[in-house]
C-alpha positions as CSV (number, residue, x, y, z in Angstrom):
1,M,0.0,0.0,0.0
2,N,1.6,3.3,-1.1
3,K,1.4,6.6,0.8
4,K,-1.5,8.0,-1.4
5,E,-3.6,4.9,-0.6
6,K,-2.9,5.2,3.1
7,L,-4.0,8.9,3.0
8,W,-7.3,8.0,1.4
9,L,-7.9,5.3,4.0
10,V,-7.4,7.6,6.9
11,I,-9.7,10.1,5.3
12,L,-12.4,7.4,4.8
13,L,-12.1,6.3,8.4
14,S,-12.4,9.9,9.6
15,C,-15.5,10.6,7.5
16,M,-17.3,7.5,8.7
17,V,-16.7,8.5,12.3
18,M,-17.6,12.2,11.8
19,S,-20.6,11.6,9.7
20,N,-22.2,9.4,12.3
21,S,-21.0,11.5,15.3
22,T,-22.6,14.7,14.0
23,L,-26.0,13.0,14.0
24,V,-25.7,12.2,17.7
25,N,-27.8,13.8,20.5
26,A,-28.5,12.7,24.0
27,Q,-30.8,9.8,23.6
28,D,-31.3,6.8,25.8
29,I,-30.5,3.4,24.4
30,E,-33.8,2.2,25.8
31,H,-35.4,3.8,22.8
32,I,-34.2,0.9,20.7
33,P,-36.9,-1.8,21.0
34,R,-35.5,-4.3,23.6
35,Q,-37.5,-7.1,22.1
36,H,-35.6,-7.0,18.8
37,L,-32.2,-6.7,20.5
38,K,-33.0,-9.7,22.6
39,D,-34.2,-11.7,19.5
40,T,-30.9,-11.2,17.8
41,I,-28.8,-12.2,20.8
42,T,-31.1,-15.0,22.1
43,L,-30.5,-18.1,20.0
44,G,-32.1,-21.5,20.9
45,E,-32.5,-21.7,24.6
46,V,-30.0,-19.0,25.3
47,V,-31.2,-16.0,27.4
48,V,-29.0,-13.0,27.8
49,K,-30.2,-11.3,31.0
50,S,-27.7,-8.4,31.0
51,K,-28.7,-5.2,29.3
52,R,-25.3,-4.8,27.6
53,Q,-25.1,-5.8,24.0
54,L,-22.2,-8.3,23.8
55,V,-22.3,-8.7,20.0
56,T,-23.9,-6.9,17.1
57,P,-27.4,-8.0,16.1
58,N,-26.1,-8.7,12.6
59,S,-23.6,-11.3,13.8
60,I,-24.3,-15.1,13.8
61,S,-23.6,-16.0,17.5
62,T,-24.6,-18.3,20.3
63,T,-24.2,-17.8,24.1
64,L,-23.4,-20.4,26.7
65,T,-24.5,-19.2,30.2
66,H,-22.8,-19.6,33.5
67,D,-25.0,-22.7,34.2
68,D,-23.8,-24.3,31.0
69,I,-20.2,-23.6,32.1
70,A,-20.9,-25.2,35.5
71,R,-22.4,-28.3,33.9
72,A,-19.2,-28.7,31.9
73,A,-17.1,-28.9,35.1
74,G,-14.0,-31.0,34.4
75,K,-14.2,-30.6,30.7
76,S,-12.0,-28.5,28.5
77,L,-13.2,-25.3,26.9
78,A,-13.2,-27.0,23.5
79,S,-15.3,-29.9,24.7
80,M,-17.9,-27.6,26.3
81,L,-18.2,-25.6,23.0
82,E,-19.0,-28.7,21.1
83,N,-22.6,-28.2,22.3
84,V,-22.8,-25.3,19.8
85,S,-23.7,-26.4,16.3
86,G,-20.8,-25.8,13.9
87,V,-18.2,-26.1,16.6
88,S,-16.0,-29.1,17.1
89,M,-12.6,-29.7,18.6
90,L,-9.1,-30.7,17.4
91,Q,-7.5,-33.0,20.0
92,T,-4.0,-34.1,20.7
93,G,-4.0,-36.9,23.3
94,A,-6.3,-37.1,26.3
95,S,-6.2,-33.5,27.6
96,V,-5.2,-31.1,24.8
97,A,-8.1,-29.8,22.8
98,K,-8.5,-26.7,20.6
99,P,-11.9,-25.3,19.6
100,V,-12.8,-25.5,15.8
101,I,-15.3,-23.2,14.3
102,H,-16.4,-24.0,10.7
103,G,-13.1,-25.9,10.2
104,M,-10.9,-23.1,11.5
105,Y,-8.7,-23.5,14.7
106,G,-5.6,-22.2,16.4
107,N,-4.5,-18.7,15.3
108,R,-7.6,-18.4,13.1
109,I,-9.8,-18.3,16.1
110,L,-9.6,-15.3,18.5
111,V,-10.2,-15.9,22.2
112,V,-11.1,-12.5,23.8
113,S,-11.1,-12.0,27.6
114,R,-12.1,-8.7,29.1
115,G,-11.8,-7.1,25.6
116,A,-8.2,-8.3,25.1
117,K,-6.9,-11.0,22.8
118,L,-5.5,-14.1,24.5
119,T,-1.8,-14.1,23.6
120,G,-0.6,-17.6,24.2
121,Q,1.4,-20.3,22.4
122,Q,-1.5,-21.2,20.2
123,W,0.7,-22.0,17.2
124,G,1.2,-25.7,18.2
125,I,-1.4,-28.4,17.6
126,D,-0.5,-29.7,21.1
127,H,-1.1,-26.3,22.8
128,A,-4.6,-25.7,24.2
129,P,-5.9,-22.2,25.0
130,E,-4.3,-21.1,28.3
131,I,-7.6,-19.9,29.9
132,D,-9.9,-21.1,32.8
133,K,-13.5,-21.2,31.6
134,N,-14.7,-21.4,35.2
135,A,-13.6,-17.8,35.8
136,Y,-16.2,-16.4,33.4
137,N,-19.9,-15.7,33.5
138,D,-20.8,-16.6,29.9
139,V,-19.1,-17.5,26.6
140,V,-20.2,-16.1,23.3
141,V,-19.3,-18.0,20.1
142,V,-19.3,-15.7,17.0
143,K,-19.2,-17.7,13.8
144,G,-18.7,-14.8,11.4
145,S,-15.5,-13.1,10.3
146,E,-15.4,-10.3,12.9
147,S,-12.0,-8.9,12.0
148,V,-13.1,-5.3,11.8
149,R,-13.9,-5.0,15.5
150,Y,-11.4,-7.4,17.0
151,G,-8.5,-7.4,14.6
152,A,-6.6,-9.8,12.4
153,E,-6.7,-13.6,12.8
154,A,-10.5,-13.8,13.3
155,L,-10.9,-15.8,10.1
156,G,-13.0,-18.6,11.6
157,G,-14.7,-16.7,14.4
158,I,-14.4,-15.4,17.9
159,I,-14.8,-16.8,21.4
160,L,-15.8,-14.0,23.8
161,M,-15.1,-14.8,27.4
162,N,-17.2,-12.4,29.5
163,A,-16.5,-12.0,33.2
164,K,-19.3,-11.6,35.7
165,P,-20.0,-7.9,36.3
166,L,-18.8,-6.6,39.7
167,P,-21.7,-6.0,42.1
168,Y,-21.4,-2.3,42.5
169,G,-23.8,-0.9,45.1
170,S,-24.9,-4.3,46.5
171,K,-24.8,-5.4,50.1
172,G,-23.6,-8.7,51.4
173,V,-21.5,-11.3,49.7
174,Q,-22.3,-13.6,46.7
175,A,-20.6,-17.0,46.4
176,D,-20.6,-20.0,44.1
177,V,-18.7,-23.1,45.1
178,M,-18.6,-26.4,43.2
179,S,-16.8,-29.7,43.6
180,Y,-16.8,-32.6,41.1
181,Y,-15.4,-36.1,40.6
182,G,-15.0,-38.0,37.3
183,S,-14.4,-41.7,37.0
184,N,-12.2,-41.6,33.9
185,G,-8.8,-40.6,35.3
186,R,-10.3,-40.4,38.8
187,Q,-10.6,-36.7,38.2
188,M,-11.4,-34.3,41.1
189,G,-11.7,-30.6,41.3
190,T,-13.1,-27.6,43.2
191,V,-14.1,-24.3,41.8
192,G,-15.0,-21.3,43.9
193,Q,-16.0,-17.7,43.3
194,I,-16.9,-15.0,45.8
195,Q,-17.6,-11.3,45.2
196,G,-19.0,-8.3,47.1
197,T,-18.4,-4.6,48.0
198,L,-16.6,-2.8,50.7
199,P,-18.8,-2.0,53.7
200,F,-17.6,1.6,54.0
201,N,-18.0,2.3,50.2
202,R,-20.4,0.2,48.2
203,Q,-19.1,1.7,44.9
204,I,-15.9,-0.3,45.4
205,A,-16.5,-3.9,44.4
206,W,-14.2,-7.0,44.4
207,S,-14.2,-10.5,43.1
208,L,-12.1,-13.6,43.9
209,Q,-12.0,-16.9,41.9
210,G,-10.0,-20.1,42.1
211,T,-9.9,-23.5,40.5
212,F,-8.1,-26.7,41.7
213,E,-8.2,-29.8,39.5
214,Q,-6.2,-33.0,39.1
215,S,-6.6,-36.3,37.3
216,G,-4.5,-39.4,36.8
217,D,-4.0,-41.7,33.8
218,R,-7.0,-41.5,31.5
219,S,-8.4,-44.6,29.8
220,T,-10.0,-45.8,26.6
221,A,-12.7,-48.5,26.6
222,A,-10.0,-51.2,26.6
223,Y,-6.8,-49.9,28.1
224,L,-5.1,-47.2,30.1
225,L,-3.3,-44.2,28.5
226,N,-0.2,-44.1,30.6
227,N,1.3,-40.7,31.7
228,T,-1.9,-38.7,30.8
229,G,-2.4,-37.2,34.2
230,M,-3.1,-33.4,34.7
231,R,-2.7,-30.8,37.4
232,Q,-4.4,-27.4,37.2
233,R,-4.2,-24.4,39.6
234,N,-5.9,-21.2,38.6
235,A,-6.7,-17.9,40.4
236,A,-8.2,-14.6,39.5
237,F,-8.8,-11.3,41.4
238,S,-10.7,-8.2,40.3
239,L,-11.2,-4.8,41.9
240,G,-13.4,-1.9,40.6
241,Y,-14.6,1.5,41.5
242,Q,-17.7,3.1,39.9
243,R,-18.9,6.7,40.2
244,D,-20.8,8.0,37.3
245,P,-19.7,8.8,34.6
246,W,-16.5,6.9,35.4
247,K,-15.7,3.3,36.1
248,F,-12.2,1.9,36.8
249,E,-11.4,-1.9,37.0
250,T,-8.2,-3.8,37.5
251,G,-7.3,-7.3,38.1
252,Y,-4.9,-10.3,37.8
253,S,-5.3,-13.9,36.8
254,L,-3.0,-17.0,36.8
255,F,-3.5,-20.1,34.8
256,W,-1.2,-22.9,35.7
257,Q,-1.3,-26.4,34.2
258,Q,0.9,-29.5,34.0
259,M,0.0,-32.4,31.7
260,G,1.7,-35.7,31.1
261,V,2.3,-36.7,27.5
262,M,1.2,-40.2,26.4
263,R,4.3,-42.4,26.0
264,S,3.0,-44.4,23.0
265,A,3.7,-41.3,20.8
266,Q,7.3,-41.0,22.0
267,M,10.6,-42.8,21.6
268,G,11.6,-45.8,19.4
269,N,13.4,-46.2,16.1
270,E,11.9,-45.7,12.7
271,Q,10.8,-49.3,12.3
272,L,9.0,-49.2,15.7
273,L,7.3,-46.0,14.7
274,Q,5.8,-47.6,11.6
275,E,4.8,-50.6,13.7
276,R,3.0,-48.5,16.3
277,I,1.1,-46.6,13.6
278,R,0.1,-49.9,12.0
279,I,-1.1,-51.3,15.4
280,G,-2.8,-48.0,16.3
281,Q,-2.5,-48.5,20.1
282,P,0.1,-48.7,22.9
283,V,1.9,-52.0,23.3
284,E,3.1,-51.5,26.9
285,F,0.9,-50.7,29.9
286,T,1.5,-49.8,33.6
287,P,-0.9,-49.6,36.5
288,F,-3.0,-46.4,37.1
289,T,-1.2,-43.5,38.8
290,Y,-1.7,-39.8,39.5
291,Q,2.0,-39.3,39.1
292,I,3.1,-37.3,36.0
293,D,6.4,-38.6,34.7
294,Y,8.5,-37.5,31.7
295,P,7.6,-36.4,29.1
296,F,5.2,-33.6,30.2
297,Q,4.2,-30.0,29.5
298,R,3.9,-27.2,32.0
299,V,2.4,-23.8,31.3
300,A,1.9,-20.7,33.5
301,H,-0.1,-17.8,32.0
302,H,-0.2,-14.5,33.8
303,S,-2.6,-11.7,32.9
304,A,-3.0,-8.2,34.4
305,F,-5.5,-5.6,33.2
306,F,-6.5,-2.0,33.8
307,N,-9.7,-0.7,32.2
308,V,-11.3,2.8,32.3
309,Y,-14.8,3.4,31.2
310,Y,-16.3,6.9,30.7
311,R,-20.0,7.5,29.8
312,P,-20.7,11.3,29.7
313,S,-24.2,10.7,28.5
314,S,-26.6,7.8,27.7
315,S,-25.6,8.1,24.1
316,M,-21.9,8.4,24.4
317,K,-19.4,5.8,25.7
318,W,-15.6,5.6,25.8
319,S,-13.4,2.7,27.0
320,W,-9.6,2.4,27.4
321,E,-8.4,-1.2,28.0
322,T,-4.8,-2.2,28.7
323,T,-3.7,-5.8,29.3
324,Y,-0.3,-7.3,30.0
325,Q,0.2,-11.0,29.6
326,A,3.2,-13.3,30.2
327,D,3.1,-17.0,29.1
328,D,5.8,-19.4,30.3
329,R,5.8,-22.8,28.6
330,R,8.1,-25.7,29.3
331,E,8.2,-29.1,27.7
332,N,10.3,-31.8,29.3
333,R,11.1,-35.0,27.4
334,I,12.9,-38.2,28.2
335,R,16.6,-37.4,27.7
336,R,19.8,-39.3,28.2
337,M,22.3,-38.8,31.0
338,D,19.6,-37.9,33.5
339,H,18.9,-34.6,31.7
340,S,15.1,-35.1,31.6
341,D,14.7,-32.4,34.3
342,I,16.1,-29.8,31.8
343,P,13.3,-28.7,29.5
344,S,13.8,-29.3,25.8
345,V,11.4,-26.4,25.1
346,S,11.3,-23.3,27.3
347,L,9.5,-20.3,25.9
348,R,8.4,-17.0,27.4
349,L,5.9,-14.9,25.5
350,Q,5.1,-11.3,26.8
351,S,2.6,-9.0,25.3
352,L,1.2,-5.6,26.0
353,Q,-2.2,-4.5,24.5
354,S,-3.8,-1.2,24.6
355,Q,-7.0,-0.1,22.9
356,L,-9.3,2.9,22.9
357,H,-12.9,2.4,21.8
358,G,-15.7,4.9,21.4
359,S,-19.4,4.8,20.4
360,R,-22.2,7.3,19.9
361,L,-25.9,6.8,19.4
362,F,-28.6,8.9,17.9
363,N,-32.1,7.4,17.7
364,R,-31.5,4.4,15.5
365,W,-28.0,5.2,14.2
366,K,-24.8,4.2,16.0
367,A,-21.2,4.9,15.2
368,E,-18.3,2.9,16.7
369,W,-14.6,3.6,16.3
370,G,-11.3,2.6,17.9
371,V,-7.5,2.1,17.7
372,Q,-5.5,-0.8,19.0
373,G,-1.9,-1.5,19.6
374,V,-0.2,-4.8,20.5
375,L,3.5,-5.5,21.3
376,M,4.7,-9.1,21.7
377,K,8.1,-10.6,22.5
378,N,8.9,-14.3,22.5
379,S,12.2,-15.6,23.8
380,N,13.8,-19.0,24.2
381,E,15.5,-19.9,27.4
382,R,19.2,-20.6,27.0
383,G,20.8,-23.8,28.3
384,T,18.3,-26.4,27.2
385,G,20.8,-28.2,25.1
386,V,18.2,-28.4,22.3
387,V,17.8,-26.2,19.2
388,P,14.6,-24.1,19.7
389,V,11.6,-25.1,17.7
390,I,11.0,-21.5,16.8
391,P,13.3,-18.5,16.8
392,N,13.2,-15.5,19.1
393,Y,10.8,-12.9,17.7
394,T,9.0,-9.6,18.3
395,E,5.7,-8.5,16.8
396,T,4.3,-5.0,16.6
397,T,0.7,-4.5,15.5
398,F,-1.4,-1.4,15.0
399,G,-5.0,-1.2,13.9
400,T,-7.8,1.3,13.6
401,Y,-11.5,0.8,12.6
402,A,-14.8,2.5,12.2
403,I,-18.3,0.9,12.1
404,A,-21.7,2.5,11.2
405,K,-25.0,0.8,12.3
406,Y,-28.7,1.3,11.8
407,L,-31.0,-0.5,14.3
408,G,-34.6,-0.5,13.2
409,D,-37.7,-2.1,14.6
410,I,-37.8,-4.9,12.1
411,W,-34.5,-4.6,10.4
412,G,-31.0,-3.4,10.8
413,T,-27.7,-3.1,9.0
414,E,-24.1,-2.2,9.5
415,A,-20.8,-1.6,7.6
416,G,-17.3,-1.3,8.8
417,V,-13.7,-0.9,7.7
418,R,-10.4,-1.5,9.3
419,Y,-6.7,-0.9,8.7
420,D,-3.9,-3.2,10.2
421,N,-0.2,-2.9,10.1
422,Q,2.1,-5.7,11.5
423,L,5.9,-5.9,11.7
424,T,7.5,-9.3,12.7
425,R,11.2,-9.6,13.5
426,A,12.6,-13.1,14.0
427,D,16.2,-14.2,14.8
428,G,17.5,-17.7,15.5
429,Y,20.0,-20.5,14.7
430,D,19.2,-23.9,13.3
431,W,20.8,-27.2,14.2
432,T,23.6,-26.6,11.7
433,G,24.5,-23.3,13.3
434,H,23.1,-21.3,10.4
435,R,21.4,-18.0,11.4
436,Y,17.9,-17.5,10.0
437,G,15.0,-15.2,10.4
438,G,14.5,-11.6,9.3
439,N,11.9,-8.9,9.1
440,R,8.4,-9.5,7.6
441,H,6.0,-6.5,7.1
442,F,2.3,-7.0,6.6
443,E,-0.5,-4.5,6.2
444,N,-4.1,-4.9,5.1
445,V,-7.5,-3.3,4.8
446,T,-10.5,-5.4,5.8
447,F,-14.3,-4.7,5.7
448,T,-17.6,-6.1,6.8
449,F,-21.2,-5.5,6.1
450,G,-24.3,-7.3,7.3
451,G,-28.0,-7.0,8.2
452,H,-30.9,-8.7,9.9
453,Q,-34.7,-8.7,9.1
454,H,-37.6,-9.9,11.2
455,L,-40.0,-11.7,8.8
456,G,-43.1,-11.5,10.8
457,N,-43.2,-12.5,14.5
458,L,-41.7,-15.9,14.1
459,L,-38.9,-15.7,11.5
460,T,-35.6,-13.8,11.6
461,L,-33.1,-13.6,8.8
462,A,-29.5,-12.4,9.4
463,T,-26.6,-12.3,7.0
464,N,-23.0,-11.1,7.2
465,F,-20.2,-10.8,4.7
466,G,-16.7,-10.0,5.9
467,M,-13.1,-9.9,4.8
468,A,-10.3,-11.0,7.2
469,W,-6.6,-11.7,7.0
470,R,-3.9,-13.5,9.0
471,A,-0.2,-13.1,8.7
472,P,1.7,-16.4,8.9
473,H,2.9,-17.2,12.4
474,V,6.6,-17.5,13.1
475,Y,6.0,-21.2,13.8
476,E,4.6,-21.7,10.3
477,L,7.5,-19.7,8.8
478,Y,10.5,-21.1,10.7
479,S,9.6,-24.2,12.8
480,N,12.0,-27.1,12.7
481,G,11.3,-29.5,15.5
482,N,8.9,-32.0,17.0
483,E,5.6,-31.4,18.8
484,L,5.6,-33.3,22.1
485,S,2.0,-34.5,22.4
486,S,1.2,-35.3,18.8
487,G,4.5,-37.1,18.2
488,T,5.3,-35.3,14.9
489,F,8.2,-33.3,13.5
490,V,7.1,-30.0,11.9
491,K,8.9,-28.0,9.3
492,G,8.0,-24.4,8.4
493,D,8.3,-22.4,5.1
494,S,9.8,-18.9,5.3
495,T,8.2,-17.9,2.0
496,L,4.6,-18.2,3.2
497,R,2.3,-15.3,2.5
498,S,-0.5,-13.9,4.5
499,E,-4.0,-15.5,4.3
500,Q,-6.9,-13.5,2.8
501,S,-10.4,-14.7,3.7
502,Y,-13.9,-13.8,2.4
503,K,-16.7,-15.3,4.5
504,W,-20.4,-15.0,4.0
505,V,-22.7,-16.4,6.7
506,T,-26.5,-16.4,6.6
507,S,-28.8,-17.6,9.5
508,L,-32.5,-18.2,9.5
509,C,-34.3,-18.6,12.9
510,Y,-37.8,-19.7,13.6
511,H,-39.3,-19.4,17.1
512,D,-42.8,-20.3,18.4
513,S,-44.1,-22.1,21.5
514,W,-43.5,-25.6,20.0
515,V,-40.4,-25.2,17.8
516,H,-37.1,-23.2,18.1
517,A,-35.1,-23.8,14.9
518,R,-32.0,-22.3,13.4
519,I,-30.1,-22.9,10.2
520,D,-26.7,-21.4,9.4
521,A,-25.1,-21.6,6.0
522,Y,-21.7,-20.3,5.1
523,L,-19.2,-19.9,2.2
524,Q,-15.6,-19.0,2.8
525,W,-12.9,-18.4,0.2
526,I,-9.3,-18.3,1.6
527,N,-6.4,-17.3,-0.6
528,H,-3.0,-18.7,0.6
529,Y,-4.6,-21.0,3.1
530,I,-1.8,-22.5,5.3
531,Y,-1.8,-26.0,6.6
532,D,0.6,-28.9,7.4
533,Y,0.6,-32.3,5.8
534,P,2.7,-35.5,6.3
535,T,5.5,-35.9,3.8
536,R,5.6,-39.7,4.4
537,Q,9.2,-39.3,5.6
538,N,10.5,-39.7,9.1
539,V,13.2,-37.9,11.1
540,V,15.2,-39.6,13.9
541,V,16.3,-37.5,16.9
542,V,17.6,-38.4,20.3
543,S,14.1,-39.1,21.7
544,G,13.0,-41.3,18.8
545,A,11.7,-41.3,15.3
546,Y,8.9,-38.9,14.2
547,P,6.9,-38.4,11.0
548,V,7.6,-35.2,9.2
549,F,4.8,-32.6,8.7
550,Q,5.5,-29.7,6.2
551,Y,3.7,-26.4,6.1
552,V,2.3,-25.4,2.7
553,Q,-0.4,-23.1,1.4
554,T,-3.1,-23.1,-1.3
555,N,-6.3,-21.4,-2.3
556,A,-9.1,-23.1,-0.4
557,L,-12.9,-23.1,-0.4
558,F,-14.9,-23.9,2.8
559,R,-18.7,-24.3,2.9
560,G,-21.1,-25.9,5.3
561,V,-24.4,-25.9,7.1
562,D,-25.3,-26.0,10.8
563,V,-28.7,-27.0,12.0
564,D,-30.1,-26.6,15.6
565,V,-33.7,-27.5,16.3
566,H,-35.6,-27.6,19.7
567,L,-39.0,-29.3,19.8
568,Y,-41.3,-28.9,22.9
569,P,-44.1,-31.5,22.7
570,L,-44.8,-30.9,26.3
571,Q,-44.0,-27.9,28.5
572,T,-41.6,-30.0,30.5
573,L,-40.0,-31.8,27.6
574,D,-37.2,-30.6,25.3
575,Y,-36.0,-32.6,22.3
576,R,-33.0,-31.1,20.7
577,V,-31.3,-32.1,17.4
578,Y,-28.2,-30.4,16.0
579,G,-25.6,-31.3,13.4
580,S,-23.0,-29.8,11.1
581,W,-21.8,-30.5,7.6
582,I,-18.6,-29.1,6.2
583,W,-16.7,-29.4,2.9
584,A,-13.2,-28.0,2.3
585,N,-11.0,-28.5,-0.6
586,E,-8.4,-26.8,-2.8
587,Q,-9.9,-24.5,-5.4
588,R,-7.7,-25.5,-8.3
589,T,-7.3,-29.3,-7.8
590,K,-10.5,-29.9,-5.8
591,A,-8.4,-32.1,-3.5
592,Y,-9.8,-32.4,0.0
593,L,-8.0,-30.6,2.8
594,P,-6.8,-32.6,5.8
595,Y,-8.2,-32.7,9.4
596,I,-11.6,-31.2,8.5
597,P,-14.3,-32.5,10.9
598,S,-16.7,-35.1,9.5
599,F,-20.5,-34.9,9.7
600,K,-21.7,-34.9,13.3
601,F,-25.2,-35.4,14.5
602,T,-26.4,-35.1,18.2
603,Q,-29.8,-35.6,19.7
604,Q,-30.8,-34.8,23.3
605,L,-34.0,-35.4,25.3
606,T,-34.4,-33.5,28.5
607,W,-37.3,-33.8,31.0
608,T,-37.8,-31.1,33.6
609,P,-40.9,-32.0,35.6
610,S,-42.7,-29.3,37.5
611,F,-42.6,-30.0,41.3
612,R,-44.3,-27.9,44.0
613,G,-42.0,-26.7,46.6
614,A,-38.2,-26.1,46.6
615,W,-37.1,-29.2,44.6
616,Q,-36.5,-29.0,40.8
617,P,-35.3,-32.3,39.3
618,S,-34.2,-32.9,35.7
619,M,-33.0,-35.8,33.6
620,G,-31.9,-36.3,30.1
621,I,-30.3,-38.7,27.6
622,E,-28.0,-38.0,24.6
623,H,-26.9,-39.8,21.5
624,R,-24.1,-38.6,19.2
625,Y,-23.2,-39.9,15.8
626,V,-20.0,-39.0,14.1
627,A,-19.6,-40.2,10.5
628,K,-16.5,-41.6,8.8
629,Q,-14.7,-38.9,7.0
630,R,-15.0,-39.9,3.4
631,R,-13.9,-36.5,2.0
632,F,-10.3,-37.6,2.6
633,N,-7.0,-37.5,0.6
634,A,-4.7,-40.3,1.7
635,A,-1.7,-38.3,0.4
636,T,-2.2,-35.8,3.3
637,D,-2.3,-38.4,6.1
638,L,-0.1,-41.0,7.8
639,T,-2.6,-43.7,7.1
640,D,-4.5,-44.8,4.0
641,D,-7.9,-44.6,5.6
642,T,-9.9,-42.7,8.2
643,P,-11.4,-44.1,11.4
644,A,-14.8,-45.8,11.3
645,A,-18.0,-44.0,12.2
646,Y,-19.1,-44.3,15.8
647,H,-22.0,-43.7,18.2
648,L,-21.8,-42.3,21.8
649,V,-24.5,-42.4,24.4
650,G,-24.7,-40.2,27.4
651,F,-27.1,-39.2,30.2
652,N,-27.6,-36.6,32.9
653,C,-29.8,-36.4,36.0
654,G,-29.8,-33.9,38.8
655,V,-31.8,-31.9,41.3
656,T,-31.8,-28.3,42.5
657,W,-33.0,-27.3,46.0
658,E,-33.9,-23.7,46.7
659,M,-32.9,-23.1,50.3
660,P,-33.8,-20.3,52.7
661,H,-31.8,-17.1,52.7
662,H,-31.2,-17.0,49.0
663,Q,-29.2,-20.2,48.9
664,Q,-29.3,-22.9,46.2
665,L,-27.9,-26.5,46.3
666,S,-27.5,-28.6,43.2
667,L,-26.5,-32.2,42.6
668,L,-25.7,-33.4,39.1
669,F,-24.7,-36.8,37.7
670,E,-23.6,-37.0,34.1
671,G,-22.2,-39.8,31.9
672,T,-20.4,-39.7,28.6
673,N,-19.7,-42.7,26.4
674,V,-21.6,-44.8,28.9
675,L,-21.6,-47.9,26.6
676,N,-17.8,-47.7,26.7
677,Q,-17.4,-47.6,22.9
678,L,-13.8,-48.1,21.6
679,Y,-13.4,-45.6,18.8
680,K,-11.1,-43.1,17.2
681,E,-11.8,-39.5,16.2
682,Y,-10.5,-38.3,12.9
683,T,-9.5,-34.9,14.2
684,N,-7.5,-36.3,17.1
685,R,-3.8,-36.1,16.1
686,S,-3.0,-39.0,18.5
687,R,-5.3,-41.4,16.7
688,Y,-2.2,-42.9,15.1
689,Y,-1.1,-44.2,18.4
690,A,-4.2,-44.7,20.6
691,H,-8.0,-44.8,20.8
692,D,-10.2,-42.1,22.2
693,L,-11.5,-41.8,25.8
694,G,-13.8,-44.4,27.3
695,R,-16.7,-44.2,29.8
696,D,-16.7,-41.3,32.2
697,I,-19.3,-40.8,35.0
698,R,-19.1,-37.4,36.8
699,C,-20.8,-36.1,39.9
700,T,-21.0,-32.4,40.6
701,L,-22.1,-30.7,43.8
702,R,-22.8,-26.9,43.7
703,W,-23.7,-24.4,46.3
704,K,-24.7,-20.8,45.6
705,F,-25.7,-18.1,48.1
706,N,-26.4,-14.4,48.0
C-alpha cells in the first residue's frame, strides 16, 4: 500500500466517524426496542439477562450461560463448546483440545477475555488455550468473520469470554462453590468464586475466583493411556470503582497447568514408529497412577489488566483497556544422561495490548470507532541443550477501525472498515549453526457488512459478509522440531504469504411455543490457506523417530451448514437435534484438505418436571453420531484410511434445591460414552497411536448463596 492509498484510507475512516458522530444527540439506548435486541442475541434456549449488548445483532452468534459452564465442570473449553452447532474440537492426546469453528482453529480463532486478545502459544497443535473457563460468567461464540472490530486472525470466528460484572452498590457477599469427581482418570476438582463490595464504600467492588483440579491416567474403553495425568491451579482477582460517569477496573489472573504426554507417541526407532502406527494403540501398559512422569508440558499464563470506562451521556461511551500477559511454557522429554529435568522447550511470551474504543448513538443510528496496539516478544531460554523449535521474535501490530450501524424495529444493517499494520522480526540459529529469520511486514484493509430482518413475528433472517486476514505465524515460517504430544516433527516455510479470507454467513431462525429452529449456512474463500501435511518421511532425533509434517499453502474453499432444532411437545420436555456438515478443498485441484471435521449429529431429550416446593429435578439422555470422514485425501495423512463411524450415548440427571436465605444447592450426575465404545476420532492427532477416551461418569455438587 503506497502513501497515497494510506492517506485516502485515513480520510475514509475519519469521514465514517464524523458523519455518524454529528448526528448524535443525548438519547437513551432504551429507545431501541428491547425485544428485537433480545431476539438477535437470544438463540435457541439461550437467554441474555444483561442489558449490555455483547455482539452486534447482525452477527451469527450463540451464548453459553454460567450454568452451561458449571455443567461442563472437568471438561476442556473446546469440549464444552461442542454443544454449539458448527463447533468441534481438534485433539492431541487425552487432555489437549482446541476449539474448531467451521473448520478453523488455532490462530484463526480469536479468544477474547475482558476485551483483550488471549496471547498464548496457540501455534502448536498440542497447545490448548491457556484460559480457565470457570472464571467467566458466559461465553459467546461468534461464527462470522469479525476482524473489523477485533483485529486480524479472526478468520473462523471469535470466542468472547465475559467475566461476571462486579456487584457495584450491592450489600452482602455472593458466592458460588462447586466440587466434582470424574471416574475416567479419577478426576477431582473444586471451583469457587466470591464477590462483594466494601462495607464503607459500596461503589468499590471486588471478586475472587479459584480452580483446583487434578486427574490421573485417562483410559480408553479397553486400556489405560499411561502418563496422561493433569494438574491445574488457577486464580483470579478483580477490583473496581464506579462513580458516574467513570468506572475503573483492574485485576490479575493466573492459569497454571501441567500435563503428562502419552508415552506411546514417544521414543523408538523408525521401524518401531511404523509398527506403532500400524497397530494403532500402545503395546506397553503400567498400572494407574496420579504421578506425572517425563515427558510432560507445564504452562503458566499471567494476565493483568486495567480498564477505564467513561460515559458522559446515555448516548456516548468511551473505554480504554490495557492488558499485560506473560506466558511461560516448558516441555520436558525423556533425555539421556539424567537430563530429563532440563526442559527441551522453554518459551516466554510477553505481550502488552492497549485499545481505545468509542461509540455514539442517535435514535437508531450508531457509530463505533477505535484504535488498537499490540506489542509481543517471544524468547527461548538458554541452556536447554536443544535447538529451539521457533526463533526469538518480536511482533508489533497497530490497527484502527470504524463501524456505522442502523438499528430499526424490524430490520438493521451495518458496515465497517479496518486498517492493520504488523511488523515481525525473527532471529534464531538452526541445528547446523546457520542463522535464520529476518523482518516481515504485513498490512491490510478489511471490511464487513451485514444486516438482519424480522420476517413477521416468528422468523428472523441475518446475514454477514466480511473480509479477514492473517499473517503467517513464526512457527509456520520457521519451525524445525517435534511437537511433544502429537509425536510429529514439523517444518515451516519462510516464503509463506498472509492468508486472505472472504466469508459469507446467513442464518434463519424460527421461534414459536413448539419449535425453536435455526439454520446457518456459510461460504468462505481463503487465498493462501496455510496447513501442514505429512510428507511420508521420518526424522530420527535423540528421543526417537517422528513423522515429518510440512507447512504449505493453497487457495481453499470452505462451505457448510449448521442445524439446531428444539422441539417442545410438552411444557416440561425438550427434544434437541443439532448437526454440522462441512466441505473443504483446494480451489484448483478440488483435493480435500486434511483434518476437517466429518458430519456430526447429536440428539438430546431433556425432561424437567414441575414440582411444587423447593425441589427441581431434571434428567436427560444424549446420542451422538460421528460419521466416517470420506472427504479424505490419503496423500495428506499418515494412514491410507480414516477411522470408522461411531455412536456415543450419554445421560444426565440432577436436582436443585432452593434453600432459605437466597441459597441454592444442586447435585448433578452426568455420563459420557456410557456404553464404553472403543473408537477413534479423525480430528485427534493422537489417533495414530491410541484410541479415544472411554466411559466417564461425573458427579458435581454446587452451592450458591447471595
